[in-house]
C-alpha beads as a LAMMPS data file, in Angstrom:
LAMMPS data file: protein, C-alpha beads

198 atoms
197 bonds

1 atom types
1 bond types

-500.0 500.0 xlo xhi
-500.0 500.0 ylo yhi
-500.0 500.0 zlo zhi

Masses

1 110.0

Atoms # bond

1 1 1 0.000 0.000 0.000
2 1 1 2.836 2.410 0.806
3 1 1 4.416 1.643 -2.590
4 1 1 1.126 2.351 -4.335
5 1 1 0.930 5.771 -2.681
6 1 1 4.517 6.600 -3.680
7 1 1 4.012 5.616 -7.299
8 1 1 0.570 7.151 -7.623
9 1 1 -2.643 5.663 -8.852
10 1 1 -1.668 5.479 -12.529
11 1 1 0.335 2.479 -13.737
12 1 1 3.962 3.080 -14.688
13 1 1 4.552 3.828 -18.364
14 1 1 7.830 3.738 -20.257
15 1 1 8.726 6.072 -23.141
16 1 1 11.732 5.752 -25.389
17 1 1 13.557 8.732 -26.817
18 1 1 16.507 9.766 -28.942
19 1 1 18.548 12.967 -28.486
20 1 1 20.803 14.828 -30.896
21 1 1 22.989 17.376 -29.092
22 1 1 25.667 19.883 -30.001
23 1 1 27.573 22.684 -28.377
24 1 1 30.930 23.653 -26.973
25 1 1 33.291 22.016 -24.455
26 1 1 35.197 24.577 -22.376
27 1 1 38.326 23.304 -20.549
28 1 1 38.518 24.274 -16.863
29 1 1 41.075 21.981 -15.181
30 1 1 44.355 23.905 -14.829
31 1 1 46.709 21.789 -16.964
32 1 1 43.993 20.916 -19.493
33 1 1 42.844 24.564 -19.677
34 1 1 46.367 25.866 -20.355
35 1 1 46.764 23.557 -23.342
36 1 1 43.367 23.608 -25.045
37 1 1 40.746 26.001 -26.368
38 1 1 36.931 25.743 -26.239
39 1 1 36.072 22.993 -28.722
40 1 1 33.003 21.832 -30.688
41 1 1 31.119 18.795 -29.416
42 1 1 28.424 16.582 -30.989
43 1 1 26.538 13.677 -29.446
44 1 1 23.656 11.237 -29.758
45 1 1 21.729 9.488 -26.986
46 1 1 19.191 6.681 -26.813
47 1 1 17.172 6.116 -23.665
48 1 1 13.886 5.451 -21.926
49 1 1 12.067 6.947 -18.946
50 1 1 9.515 5.403 -16.626
51 1 1 6.666 7.744 -15.671
52 1 1 5.698 6.448 -12.255
53 1 1 3.405 9.430 -11.522
54 1 1 2.812 12.973 -12.870
55 1 1 5.485 14.455 -10.581
56 1 1 8.677 12.713 -11.667
57 1 1 10.170 10.172 -14.035
58 1 1 13.394 8.196 -13.948
59 1 1 15.240 6.411 -16.699
60 1 1 18.461 5.252 -18.310
61 1 1 20.276 6.220 -21.460
62 1 1 23.258 5.222 -23.554
63 1 1 25.204 8.027 -25.200
64 1 1 28.111 8.633 -27.498
65 1 1 29.810 11.927 -28.299
66 1 1 32.743 13.357 -30.211
67 1 1 34.840 16.425 -29.403
68 1 1 37.373 17.921 -31.779
69 1 1 39.826 19.264 -29.204
70 1 1 41.230 22.582 -30.380
71 1 1 44.729 23.023 -28.986
72 1 1 46.995 26.035 -28.742
73 1 1 49.618 26.012 -31.544
74 1 1 52.668 23.940 -30.668
75 1 1 51.159 22.541 -27.473
76 1 1 48.247 20.159 -27.913
77 1 1 48.764 18.746 -24.422
78 1 1 50.750 15.711 -23.372
79 1 1 54.179 17.074 -24.450
80 1 1 53.896 16.141 -28.090
81 1 1 53.323 17.946 -31.362
82 1 1 50.137 16.698 -32.989
83 1 1 48.069 18.053 -35.825
84 1 1 44.774 16.729 -34.525
85 1 1 43.258 15.415 -31.317
86 1 1 39.805 13.793 -31.136
87 1 1 37.960 12.590 -28.071
88 1 1 35.203 9.986 -28.207
89 1 1 33.098 9.137 -25.157
90 1 1 30.611 6.293 -24.600
91 1 1 28.554 6.400 -21.388
92 1 1 25.663 4.764 -19.579
93 1 1 23.658 7.218 -17.475
94 1 1 20.827 7.532 -15.001
95 1 1 18.390 10.378 -15.690
96 1 1 15.689 12.045 -13.597
97 1 1 13.069 14.453 -14.995
98 1 1 10.660 16.702 -13.146
99 1 1 7.966 18.902 -14.766
100 1 1 7.896 22.504 -13.530
101 1 1 5.283 23.922 -15.919
102 1 1 2.777 22.711 -18.502
103 1 1 5.434 22.309 -21.213
104 1 1 8.677 22.603 -19.273
105 1 1 10.667 19.949 -17.412
106 1 1 14.032 20.072 -15.694
107 1 1 16.337 17.118 -15.392
108 1 1 19.692 15.749 -14.363
109 1 1 21.819 12.915 -15.664
110 1 1 24.836 11.155 -14.181
111 1 1 26.859 8.604 -16.074
112 1 1 30.153 6.763 -16.491
113 1 1 31.899 4.954 -19.284
114 1 1 34.918 5.138 -21.587
115 1 1 36.898 8.164 -22.767
116 1 1 38.802 7.335 -25.972
117 1 1 41.540 9.780 -26.982
118 1 1 42.986 9.735 -30.503
119 1 1 45.982 11.854 -31.552
120 1 1 47.425 12.092 -35.042
121 1 1 50.450 13.840 -36.510
122 1 1 51.416 14.405 -40.139
123 1 1 54.850 15.489 -41.314
124 1 1 56.798 15.833 -44.560
125 1 1 59.993 13.861 -45.121
126 1 1 61.896 13.470 -48.382
127 1 1 59.148 15.057 -50.427
128 1 1 56.449 12.746 -49.066
129 1 1 53.883 13.209 -46.340
130 1 1 53.778 10.635 -43.571
131 1 1 51.298 10.323 -40.722
132 1 1 51.242 8.611 -37.350
133 1 1 48.533 8.215 -34.754
134 1 1 47.926 6.819 -31.273
135 1 1 44.799 5.933 -29.316
136 1 1 44.167 5.314 -25.626
137 1 1 41.029 4.351 -23.694
138 1 1 40.459 5.898 -20.276
139 1 1 37.674 6.448 -17.751
140 1 1 34.797 8.875 -18.343
141 1 1 32.412 10.453 -15.853
142 1 1 29.770 13.065 -16.561
143 1 1 27.072 14.975 -14.707
144 1 1 24.673 17.432 -16.336
145 1 1 21.540 19.438 -15.615
146 1 1 19.160 21.062 -18.053
147 1 1 15.665 22.128 -19.046
148 1 1 13.391 20.792 -21.790
149 1 1 10.499 22.504 -23.599
150 1 1 7.717 20.534 -25.297
151 1 1 7.298 21.813 -28.876
152 1 1 4.647 19.239 -29.792
153 1 1 4.532 16.066 -31.890
154 1 1 6.457 14.256 -29.105
155 1 1 9.475 16.522 -29.651
156 1 1 11.352 18.663 -27.128
157 1 1 14.167 21.193 -27.342
158 1 1 16.519 21.647 -24.436
159 1 1 19.639 23.209 -23.055
160 1 1 22.154 21.547 -20.747
161 1 1 25.110 22.490 -18.589
162 1 1 27.432 19.509 -18.208
163 1 1 30.682 18.621 -16.465
164 1 1 32.524 15.828 -18.324
165 1 1 35.667 14.364 -16.761
166 1 1 38.151 12.065 -18.442
167 1 1 41.110 10.255 -16.890
168 1 1 43.981 8.513 -18.668
169 1 1 46.916 6.863 -16.897
170 1 1 49.061 5.378 -19.642
171 1 1 52.538 4.200 -18.641
172 1 1 55.492 6.073 -20.195
173 1 1 55.393 5.121 -23.878
174 1 1 58.255 4.188 -26.209
175 1 1 59.755 7.095 -28.122
176 1 1 58.053 5.922 -31.315
177 1 1 54.632 6.867 -30.012
178 1 1 52.975 10.138 -30.993
179 1 1 51.415 10.778 -27.581
180 1 1 51.634 9.935 -23.912
181 1 1 48.095 9.789 -22.563
182 1 1 48.607 10.537 -18.871
183 1 1 46.226 13.334 -17.855
184 1 1 42.847 14.277 -16.400
185 1 1 40.504 16.488 -18.412
186 1 1 37.721 18.561 -16.861
187 1 1 35.378 20.601 -19.056
188 1 1 32.177 22.577 -18.869
189 1 1 29.755 21.682 -21.675
190 1 1 27.178 24.128 -23.011
191 1 1 24.771 22.097 -25.136
192 1 1 21.521 22.462 -27.039
193 1 1 19.569 19.349 -27.990
194 1 1 16.535 18.003 -29.785
195 1 1 14.693 15.107 -28.126
196 1 1 12.151 12.964 -29.976
197 1 1 10.064 10.452 -28.048
198 1 1 8.733 7.205 -29.488

Bonds

1 1 1 2
2 1 2 3
3 1 3 4
4 1 4 5
5 1 5 6
6 1 6 7
7 1 7 8
8 1 8 9
9 1 9 10
10 1 10 11
11 1 11 12
12 1 12 13
13 1 13 14
14 1 14 15
15 1 15 16
16 1 16 17
17 1 17 18
18 1 18 19
19 1 19 20
20 1 20 21
21 1 21 22
22 1 22 23
23 1 23 24
24 1 24 25
25 1 25 26
26 1 26 27
27 1 27 28
28 1 28 29
29 1 29 30
30 1 30 31
31 1 31 32
32 1 32 33
33 1 33 34
34 1 34 35
35 1 35 36
36 1 36 37
37 1 37 38
38 1 38 39
39 1 39 40
40 1 40 41
41 1 41 42
42 1 42 43
43 1 43 44
44 1 44 45
45 1 45 46
46 1 46 47
47 1 47 48
48 1 48 49
49 1 49 50
50 1 50 51
51 1 51 52
52 1 52 53
53 1 53 54
54 1 54 55
55 1 55 56
56 1 56 57
57 1 57 58
58 1 58 59
59 1 59 60
60 1 60 61
61 1 61 62
62 1 62 63
63 1 63 64
64 1 64 65
65 1 65 66
66 1 66 67
67 1 67 68
68 1 68 69
69 1 69 70
70 1 70 71
71 1 71 72
72 1 72 73
73 1 73 74
74 1 74 75
75 1 75 76
76 1 76 77
77 1 77 78
78 1 78 79
79 1 79 80
80 1 80 81
81 1 81 82
82 1 82 83
83 1 83 84
84 1 84 85
85 1 85 86
86 1 86 87
87 1 87 88
88 1 88 89
89 1 89 90
90 1 90 91
91 1 91 92
92 1 92 93
93 1 93 94
94 1 94 95
95 1 95 96
96 1 96 97
97 1 97 98
98 1 98 99
99 1 99 100
100 1 100 101
101 1 101 102
102 1 102 103
103 1 103 104
104 1 104 105
105 1 105 106
106 1 106 107
107 1 107 108
108 1 108 109
109 1 109 110
110 1 110 111
111 1 111 112
112 1 112 113
113 1 113 114
114 1 114 115
115 1 115 116
116 1 116 117
117 1 117 118
118 1 118 119
119 1 119 120
120 1 120 121
121 1 121 122
122 1 122 123
123 1 123 124
124 1 124 125
125 1 125 126
126 1 126 127
127 1 127 128
128 1 128 129
129 1 129 130
130 1 130 131
131 1 131 132
132 1 132 133
133 1 133 134
134 1 134 135
135 1 135 136
136 1 136 137
137 1 137 138
138 1 138 139
139 1 139 140
140 1 140 141
141 1 141 142
142 1 142 143
143 1 143 144
144 1 144 145
145 1 145 146
146 1 146 147
147 1 147 148
148 1 148 149
149 1 149 150
150 1 150 151
151 1 151 152
152 1 152 153
153 1 153 154
154 1 154 155
155 1 155 156
156 1 156 157
157 1 157 158
158 1 158 159
159 1 159 160
160 1 160 161
161 1 161 162
162 1 162 163
163 1 163 164
164 1 164 165
165 1 165 166
166 1 166 167
167 1 167 168
168 1 168 169
169 1 169 170
170 1 170 171
171 1 171 172
172 1 172 173
173 1 173 174
174 1 174 175
175 1 175 176
176 1 176 177
177 1 177 178
178 1 178 179
179 1 179 180
180 1 180 181
181 1 181 182
182 1 182 183
183 1 183 184
184 1 184 185
185 1 185 186
186 1 186 187
187 1 187 188
188 1 188 189
189 1 189 190
190 1 190 191
191 1 191 192
192 1 192 193
193 1 193 194
194 1 194 195
195 1 195 196
196 1 196 197
197 1 197 198
């Protein structure tokens, strides 16, 4: 009986959704901030929420995102010269949504997963262009909060403020490697997103 009161009279109902998000990742951790500029970020998410009552809903989502990390010339972090650095993140998250008006809901999400860093370097030698690259998988954590507005036809637009963290602890590499992935990245994400429910 207590459980019935907590969940409300209506039976629980699950809704699936897909998000497409984009925005900017702003470095804030001291070492990471000194080496990198605000960078573009794109992501997709697939999830589902359970509407236990009209007051709140809880759910899970799987997400993947890509950030083209824009570095200061000649730095690019990690004590190496690289032409390009890409970061890919795959996370599983818990989400909570709470309506605050007829068409507006606020929510939070907290997740963890993998942070995959990829560095590449191209150089000219003997009239030819050669390229090298290295990749390392580390730990990813992310927390975010945002607001969503119902625009109809089961679609919502939203804005989020996120705090992604990545940690890599690679052992000192051989000299032939392009990069040594031994760092912690902390960013602030400013994102806009489109959510479509199904």
